VOPAGU-2260 file (C-alpha; in pm, 1 decimal, decimal comma):
REM VOPAGU-2260
SITE   aa  ch    i         X         Y         Z
SITE  MET   A    0    1975,4     407,9      -7,2
SITE  THR   A    1    2121,0     322,0     332,3
SITE  THR   A    2    1864,7     540,9     506,2
SITE  ILE   A    3    1577,7     375,7     317,6
SITE  HIS   A    4    1699,9      29,9     418,0
SITE  ALA   A    5    1728,8     149,9     778,2
SITE  GLU   A    6    1364,4     257,6     773,5
SITE  MET   A    7    1255,2     -79,4     635,9
SITE  ALA   A    8    1465,4    -266,4     891,9
SITE  ARG   A    9    1259,9    -128,4    1180,0
SITE  GLN   A   10     918,6    -115,5    1018,6
SITE  MET   A   11     787,3    -437,5    1171,4
SITE  THR   A   12     897,5    -340,7    1522,0
SITE  ASP   A   13     732,0      -2,0    1481,0
SITE  SER   A   14     421,9    -172,5    1341,7
SITE  ARG   A   15     388,2    -398,2    1644,9
SITE  ASP   A   16     442,3     -99,5    1872,6
SITE  SER   A   17     178,0      96,9    1682,4
SITE  ILE   A   18     -81,5    -171,2    1751,1
SITE  ALA   A   19      17,1    -195,2    2117,8
SITE  GLN   A   20      -4,4     183,8    2162,1
SITE  SER   A   21    -331,7     236,3    1972,8
SITE  GLY   A   22    -540,1     257,3    2291,5
SITE  ASP   A   23    -882,3     416,4    2318,9
SITE  ILE   A   24    -869,1     598,0    1985,2
SITE  ALA   A   25    -867,6     267,2    1796,3
SITE  VAL   A   26   -1171,7     164,7    2001,1
SITE  ASP   A   27   -1347,7     493,9    1923,2
SITE  ILE   A   28   -1279,6     459,2    1550,2
SITE  ALA   A   29   -1407,9     101,1    1549,8
SITE  GLU   A   30   -1723,2     203,5    1735,7
SITE  ALA   A   31   -1793,0     478,5    1482,5
SITE  ILE   A   32   -1740,2     239,7    1191,9
SITE  ARG   A   33   -1967,1     -20,3    1350,7
SITE  ARG   A   34   -2236,1     241,0    1409,9
SITE  THR   A   35   -2232,6     385,5    1057,8
SITE  GLY   A   36   -2145,9      66,4     869,6
SITE  ARG   A   37   -1975,2     284,5     607,9
SITE  LEU   A   38   -1609,9     382,0     593,0
SITE  ILE   A   39   -1435,8     614,7     351,6
SITE  LEU   A   40   -1055,8     615,0     346,6
SITE  PHE   A   41    -893,7     935,5     224,2
SITE  GLY   A   42    -529,7     997,4     141,4
SITE  MET   A   43    -285,8    1104,8    -125,0
SITE  GLY   A   44       1,9     911,0    -278,4
SITE  GLY   A   45     109,9     617,6     -65,4
SITE  SER   A   46    -158,2     696,9     191,8
SITE  HIS   A   47    -423,7     636,8     -72,8
SITE  ALA   A   48    -255,7     311,5    -180,4
SITE  VAL   A   49    -275,7     188,6     179,6
SITE  GLY   A   50    -645,4     272,1     179,4
SITE  ARG   A   51    -687,3      59,4    -131,8
SITE  ALA   A   52    -500,4    -224,7      38,9
SITE  LEU   A   53    -735,3    -208,1     339,3
SITE  GLU   A   54   -1067,1    -202,7     151,6
SITE  PRO   A   55   -1090,1    -586,4     134,1
SITE  SER   A   56   -1018,6    -626,6     506,8
SITE  TYR   A   57   -1299,8    -393,4     610,1
SITE  ARG   A   58   -1539,6    -533,9     351,7
SITE  ALA   A   59   -1473,5    -885,8     482,3
SITE  LEU   A   60   -1622,5    -767,7     813,2
SITE  GLY   A   61   -1936,9    -634,9     645,7
SITE  ILE   A   62   -1825,9    -270,9     629,8
SITE  GLU   A   63   -1898,1     -69,1     315,2
SITE  ALA   A   64   -1540,9      53,9     269,8
SITE  VAL   A   65   -1420,8     277,3     -12,9
SITE  ALA   A   66   -1082,5     443,8     -63,7
SITE  LEU   A   67   -1062,0     769,7    -259,0
SITE  PRO   A   68    -789,2    1026,9    -325,2
SITE  LEU   A   69    -868,7    1335,0    -120,7
SITE  SER   A   70    -817,1    1555,3    -427,2
SITE  GLU   A   71   -1098,7    1368,5    -602,8
SITE  GLN   A   72   -1326,1    1419,9    -303,6
SITE  LEU   A   73   -1247,8    1791,7    -308,9
SITE  ASP   A   74   -1330,7    1823,3    -680,3
SITE  SER   A   75   -1631,0    1589,8    -711,2
SITE  PRO   A   76   -1741,0    1503,6    -359,2
SITE  LEU   A   77   -1925,0    1193,2    -256,3
SITE  PRO   A   78   -2198,1    1280,9      -0,7
SITE  LEU   A   79   -2068,3    1168,7     337,9
SITE  ASP   A   80   -2375,7    1180,9     562,1
SITE  GLY   A   81   -2375,3     859,4     760,5
SITE  TRP   A   82   -2012,6     773,3     679,7
SITE  THR   A   83   -1709,5     738,6     903,3
SITE  ALA   A   84   -1403,1     901,4     747,1
SITE  ILE   A   85   -1037,9     819,4     811,8
SITE  VAL   A   86    -790,2    1066,5     665,4
SITE  THR   A   87    -431,0     945,0     638,6
SITE  SER   A   88    -129,4    1173,1     607,4
SITE  GLN   A   89     218,0    1071,4     718,9
SITE  SER   A   90     319,0    1429,5     794,3
SITE  GLY   A   91     -28,0    1551,6     886,5
SITE  GLU   A   92      47,1    1857,7     673,0
SITE  SER   A   93     -57,0    1760,0     318,9
SITE  ALA   A   94    -222,6    2046,2     133,2
SITE  GLU   A   95    -539,8    1859,3      39,0
SITE  VAL   A   96    -587,8    1732,9     394,8
SITE  LEU   A   97    -568,7    2077,8     549,2
SITE  ARG   A   98    -795,7    2234,3     284,3
SITE  TRP   A   99   -1058,8    1961,8     321,1
SITE  PHE   A  100   -1088,5    2023,5     691,6
SITE  SER   A  101   -1059,2    2403,3     670,7
SITE  GLU   A  102   -1346,5    2415,3     420,3
SITE  GLY   A  103   -1568,9    2216,7     655,5
SITE  HIS   A  104   -1614,2    1900,7     447,6
SITE  ALA   A  105   -1551,9    1647,4     724,7
SITE  PRO   A  106   -1848,6    1440,0     848,6
SITE  LYS   A  107   -1932,2    1408,5    1216,6
SITE  ASP   A  108   -1734,9    1086,5    1250,2
SITE  ALA   A  109   -1392,6    1185,1    1117,3
SITE  PHE   A  110   -1054,6    1056,6    1234,4
SITE  GLY   A  111    -693,2    1072,7    1125,6
SITE  LEU   A  112    -390,2     846,5    1086,9
SITE  THR   A  113     -47,5    1009,6    1094,0
SITE  MET   A  114     314,6     957,3    1192,1
SITE  GLU   A  115     334,0    1295,9    1366,3
SITE  GLY   A  116     144,2    1347,3    1690,0
SITE  ALA   A  117     217,9    1722,0    1684,6
SITE  SER   A  118      94,3    1771,8    1327,1
SITE  SER   A  119    -189,7    1993,8    1208,5
SITE  LEU   A  120    -401,8    1685,7    1135,4
SITE  ALA   A  121    -356,3    1558,0    1491,6
SITE  GLY   A  122    -474,2    1894,7    1618,7
SITE  ILE   A  123    -794,7    1884,4    1412,9
SITE  VAL   A  124    -937,2    1534,7    1471,2
SITE  PRO   A  125    -863,0    1237,1    1697,3
SITE  CYS   A  126    -568,3    1054,0    1540,7
SITE  LEU   A  127    -394,2     723,5    1562,6
SITE  VAL   A  128     -21,8     800,4    1559,4
SITE  GLY   A  129     233,8     555,5    1423,3
SITE  ALA   A  130     530,3     456,3    1637,2
SITE  GLY   A  131     873,7     584,9    1545,0
SITE  GLY   A  132     779,1     922,4    1399,4
SITE  SER   A  133     796,7    1024,9    1034,5
SITE  GLU   A  134    1034,6     847,6     804,3
SITE  ILE   A  135    1300,0    1078,3     663,5
SITE  PRO   A  136    1401,3     936,8     322,4
SITE  PHE   A  137    1201,2     951,8       0,6
SITE  ALA   A  138     992,9     746,7     -87,8
SITE  ALA   A  139     741,1     588,6     151,9
SITE  THR   A  140     832,0     247,3     295,7
SITE  ARG   A  141     803,6     219,5     675,4
SITE  SER   A  142     515,2     465,8     689,9
SITE  LEU   A  143     307,1     241,0     462,6
SITE  THR   A  144     363,4     -63,6     680,8
SITE  VAL   A  145     298,9     125,8    1004,6
SITE  THR   A  146     -24,5     263,8     857,8
SITE  LEU   A  147    -135,6     -92,2     781,6
SITE  ALA   A  148     -68,0    -171,6    1146,2
SITE  LEU   A  149    -274,2     124,4    1268,3
SITE  HIS   A  150    -564,8      -9,0    1065,8
SITE  ALA   A  151    -502,6    -354,9    1211,0
SITE  ALA   A  152    -551,0    -200,3    1555,3
SITE  VAL   A  153    -894,0     -78,3    1444,9
SITE  LEU   A  154    -985,2    -401,7    1270,0
SITE  GLN   A  155    -924,3    -608,8    1581,9
SITE  HIS   A  156   -1193,9    -408,4    1761,7
SITE  LEU   A  157   -1429,7    -486,0    1473,1
SITE  GLY   A  158   -1373,2    -858,6    1520,9
SITE  ALA   A  159   -1071,8    -934,7    1301,8
SITE  ASP   A  160    -828,7   -1201,9    1421,6
SITE  LEU   A  161    -485,9   -1038,0    1438,8
SITE  ALA   A  162    -293,8   -1358,4    1510,5
SITE  PRO   A  163    -208,2   -1414,0    1140,1
SITE  VAL   A  164    -110,0   -1047,3    1106,3
SITE  ILE   A  165     123,4   -1056,7    1407,2
SITE  ALA   A  166     273,3   -1381,1    1276,1
SITE  ALA   A  167     324,8   -1222,7     933,7
SITE  MET   A  168     520,7    -937,7    1090,1
SITE  SER   A  169     768,4   -1192,9    1224,0
SITE  GLN   A  170     778,1   -1392,9     900,9
SITE  ALA   A  171     839,4   -1101,1     665,3
SITE  THR   A  172    1160,2   -1149,7     470,7
SITE  ALA   A  173    1387,1    -949,1     243,3
SITE  PRO   A  174    1510,0   -1203,9     -11,5
SITE  ASP   A  175    1801,6   -1135,7    -242,5
SITE  MET   A  176    1675,8    -949,4    -548,5
SITE  GLN   A  177    1968,3    -976,3    -788,2
SITE  LYS   A  178    1799,9   -1235,3   -1011,0
SITE  ALA   A  179    1478,9   -1031,7   -1016,5
SITE  ILE   A  180    1672,0    -718,5   -1109,4
SITE  SER   A  181    1851,9    -907,0   -1386,4
SITE  HIS   A  182    1514,6   -1033,4   -1509,4
SITE  PHE   A  183    1416,6    -667,6   -1557,5
SITE  ALA   A  184    1750,4    -558,4   -1702,4
SITE  ASN   A  185    1599,7    -429,2   -2026,0
SITE  VAL   A  186    1268,0    -285,8   -1910,1
SITE  ARG   A  187    1182,9      78,5   -1974,7
SITE  ALA   A  188     839,2      75,5   -1810,6
SITE  ILE   A  189     664,6    -136,8   -1549,1
SITE  VAL   A  190     304,2    -227,7   -1473,1
SITE  THR   A  191     208,1    -383,6   -1139,6
SITE  SER   A  192    -107,9    -583,4   -1087,9
SITE  GLY   A  193    -306,5    -785,0    -834,9
SITE  ARG   A  194    -661,2    -875,9    -737,5
SITE  ASN   A  195    -724,0    -870,6    -361,5
SITE  GLN   A  196    -367,5    -741,1    -322,7
SITE  GLN   A  197    -415,2    -456,1    -571,4
SITE  GLY   A  198    -348,9    -195,1    -303,6
SITE  VAL   A  199      -2,2    -340,0    -247,3
SITE  ALA   A  200      52,2    -336,9    -624,3
SITE  GLU   A  201     -40,5      32,5    -635,9
SITE  ALA   A  202     191,0     119,2    -347,5
SITE  ILE   A  203     483,5     -51,9    -518,1
SITE  ALA   A  204     412,0     109,5    -854,8
SITE  LEU   A  205     417,5     448,4    -686,0
SITE  GLY   A  206     748,3     377,0    -513,5
SITE  LEU   A  207     905,5     235,6    -828,9
SITE  THR   A  208     809,3     549,5   -1018,6
SITE  GLU   A  209     942,1     781,6    -750,5
SITE  LEU   A  210    1271,8     599,5    -698,4
SITE  SER   A  211    1363,7     460,8   -1042,4
SITE  ARG   A  212    1212,4     754,7   -1237,3
SITE  LEU   A  213    1077,1     507,9   -1493,6
SITE  PRO   A  214     711,6     507,2   -1600,8
SITE  CYS   A  215     548,1     263,2   -1358,0
SITE  PHE   A  216     176,6     231,0   -1301,5
SITE  SER   A  217     -73,8     -17,1   -1167,0
SITE  LEU   A  218    -380,3    -187,0   -1311,7
SITE  GLU   A  219    -596,4    -440,1   -1129,1
SITE  CYS   A  220    -567,4    -778,1   -1302,0
SITE  GLY   A  221    -912,2    -763,8   -1457,7
SITE  GLN   A  222    -850,5    -412,0   -1583,2
SITE  LEU   A  223    -510,9    -509,5   -1724,6
SITE  ARG   A  224    -666,0    -802,8   -1911,6
SITE  HIS   A  225    -940,7    -588,0   -2067,7
SITE  GLY   A  226    -733,8    -419,3   -2336,9
SITE  PRO   A  227    -411,9    -281,5   -2183,1
SITE  VAL   A  228    -232,9    -612,8   -2245,1
SITE  GLU   A  229    -174,4    -466,4   -2591,0
SITE  MET   A  230     119,2    -274,1   -2440,4
SITE  LEU   A  231     308,3    -590,3   -2342,8
SITE  HIS   A  232     656,6    -593,8   -2493,4
SITE  PRO   A  233    1006,3    -711,4   -2394,3
SITE  ASP   A  234    1080,9    -366,6   -2251,0
SITE  VAL   A  235     760,9    -353,2   -2042,4
SITE  GLY   A  236     803,9    -540,5   -1715,2
SITE  VAL   A  237     507,5    -687,9   -1526,9
SITE  VAL   A  238     499,6    -735,1   -1147,9
SITE  MET   A  239     211,5    -935,8   -1002,9
SITE  PHE   A  240      94,9   -1015,0    -649,9
SITE  ARG   A  241     -71,9   -1344,8    -556,7
SITE  ALA   A  242    -202,3   -1446,2    -212,5
SITE  ALA   A  243    -380,2   -1751,4     -71,6
SITE  ASP   A  244    -734,7   -1646,2    -153,4
SITE  PRO   A  245    -991,5   -1726,0    -424,6
SITE  SER   A  246    -859,1   -1446,9    -647,8
SITE  ALA   A  247    -529,0   -1635,9    -685,9
SITE  THR   A  248    -681,1   -1839,9    -970,1
SITE  TYR   A  249    -742,1   -1526,4   -1173,4
SITE  VAL   A  250    -397,6   -1384,3   -1098,3
SITE  THR   A  251    -250,7   -1714,3   -1219,2
SITE  ASN   A  252    -460,2   -1710,3   -1536,1
SITE  LEU   A  253    -336,8   -1362,4   -1624,6
SITE  ALA   A  254      22,8   -1450,0   -1541,2
SITE  GLU   A  255       7,5   -1751,5   -1774,2
SITE  PHE   A  256    -140,9   -1528,3   -2043,9
SITE  VAL   A  257     144,5   -1276,9   -2006,4
SITE  VAL   A  258     401,9   -1554,4   -2044,5
SITE  ARG   A  259     220,7   -1724,5   -2331,9
SITE  GLU   A  260     118,0   -1421,5   -2535,1
SITE  SER   A  261     404,8   -1178,0   -2484,0
SITE  LYS   A  262     773,1   -1147,0   -2415,0
SITE  SER   A  263     724,1    -911,7   -2123,3
SITE  PRO   A  264     942,7   -1020,7   -1831,2
SITE  LEU   A  265     721,1   -1118,7   -1538,9
SITE  ILE   A  266     792,0   -1118,5   -1164,6
SITE  ILE   A  267     538,7   -1266,5    -921,7
SITE  PHE   A  268     545,4   -1199,7    -548,6
SITE  ASP   A  269     369,8   -1511,6    -426,6
SITE  ALA   A  270     205,2   -1584,7     -91,1
SITE  SER   A  271     -41,5   -1837,4    -233,5
SITE  ALA   A  272     147,2   -2167,8    -192,7
SITE  LEU   A  273      26,8   -2253,7    -544,2
SITE  PRO   A  274     266,0   -2401,8    -801,5
SITE  PRO   A  275     498,2   -2151,0    -969,5
SITE  VAL   A  276     406,3   -2004,7   -1306,3
SITE  ASP   A  277     643,6   -2134,4   -1572,5
SITE  GLY   A  278     833,3   -1852,8   -1738,2
SITE  ALA   A  279     786,6   -1608,5   -1450,4
SITE  HIS   A  280    1046,0   -1515,4   -1192,1
SITE  MET   A  281     885,0   -1622,9    -864,1
SITE  ILE   A  282     958,4   -1458,4    -530,1
SITE  SER   A  283     812,9   -1675,8    -255,2
SITE  CYS   A  284     666,6   -1514,2      54,1
SITE  PRO   A  285     510,9   -1678,0     361,5
SITE  THR   A  286     168,9   -1817,5     275,9
SITE  GLY   A  287    -115,6   -1590,8     376,8
SITE  HIS   A  288    -417,1   -1390,8     269,4
SITE  GLY   A  289    -581,2   -1059,4     344,6
SITE  LEU   A  290    -399,8    -816,4     571,4
SITE  ALA   A  291    -140,2   -1074,4     677,7
SITE  ALA   A  292     -36,0   -1118,7     314,6
SITE  CYS   A  293     -20,4    -741,7     271,3
SITE  PHE   A  294     257,9    -727,1     529,9
SITE  THR   A  295     474,3   -1001,4     380,8
SITE  LEU   A  296     418,0    -911,8      15,5
SITE  LEU   A  297     479,9    -542,0      77,5
SITE  SER   A  298     797,3    -610,5     272,4
SITE  ALA   A  299     949,2    -824,8      -2,6
SITE  ALA   A  300     834,1    -595,6    -282,7
SITE  GLN   A  301     981,0    -290,2    -109,4
SITE  LYS   A  302    1320,7    -460,8    -116,9
SITE  PHE   A  303    1284,1    -513,8    -491,3
SITE  MET   A  304    1159,1    -157,5    -539,2
SITE  VAL   A  305    1462,4      -3,3    -367,8
SITE  ASP   A  306    1725,8    -237,4    -511,5
SITE  PHE   A  307    1587,3    -211,0    -865,2
SITE  ALA   A  308    1591,5     167,6    -842,9
SITE  ALA   A  309    1946,5     164,7    -705,9
SITE  ALA   A  310    2055,3     -31,9   -1013,4
SITE  ARG   A  311    1907,0     239,7   -1237,2
SITE  VAL   A  312    1960,3     569,4   -1050,8
SITE  PRO   A  313    2288,3     685,5    -893,4
SITE  ASP   A  314    2119,9     910,7    -636,4
SITE  VAL   A  315    1825,2     687,8    -551,5
SITE  GLY   A  316    1595,4     847,2    -294,6
SITE  THR   A  317    1684,6    1204,5    -385,7
SITE  PRO   A  318    1378,0    1369,1    -541,5
SITE  GLN   A  319    1438,1    1609,4    -830,5
SITE  ARG   A  320    1099,0    1777,0    -866,8
SITE  CYS   A  321     907,1    1725,8    -545,2
SITE  SER   A  322     951,9    1698,4    -171,0
SITE  LYS   A  323     875,4    1442,0      96,0
SITE  VAL   A  324     574,1    1645,6     210,1
SITE  THR   A  325     354,1    1805,4     -57,3
SITE  LYS   A  326     220,1    2129,4      86,6
SITE  VAL   A  327      76,5    2278,9    -234,1
SITE  GLU   A  328    -192,8    2159,5    -472,6
């Protein structure tokens, strides 16, 4: 666990450095996106969750942005003529990434995001490379945040104001999580949920599953409300993400429903500045929306993810059935 905390401790510094070092490649990616007007974000695992987190930021600038798992694109491909593609792989060696390129599926405007400048991916297409190199421990923490920063470098060349994002990097906190962990003392499964912050919810569900070895999955708030609320129970924990945007009203409505209609323990990571939800355990984050909120919400939720897992698993961060880099399909 010490190594995971060490990665998280330097993730904001590495994120700022990643933006500063992005150079001409970030400009080239932005120019391709502006020219095509369509962006597809490919990745697996945490890399796909980051793509989901970035969809709203690109769409806010008028870009038709979609995030898909690369395995899905390999099996039932979306035609990519006229699209810009960004493929994300921390190691640059993921099996699906290498097969997709080797089989010639990449469109003309294809780029990569990786933590390894000497990787196979970096040798195939122009890549933005995150500062600090690959993270060593399992599961993904710093690499997710640095990947957000690499996208921020592209977004600024598309017209996004990075001032709130840079400020969020300095405001990110790691609050004490003991009360939150106690709130989940009896849970045997977890569902995470958000609206505009659904990508962050998916990243945290993935990490919770990998580290705590409990069933943890993510459903966007609307999807959770349309039927799956039937699973709510005292041993099913709910983690929600709320930011200062119009979707906060709907996150609040669902949170109040969870409290009113079930005995599921509820934790809310909140960057909305709205009143707390009675009956929920609130974890306050600096007020923000969009990409800036992604940074602060993800930072706080990672702390919960790791500390919760450490309370459940003696060898937290030691995978039993997989490896840090998945080289087979």
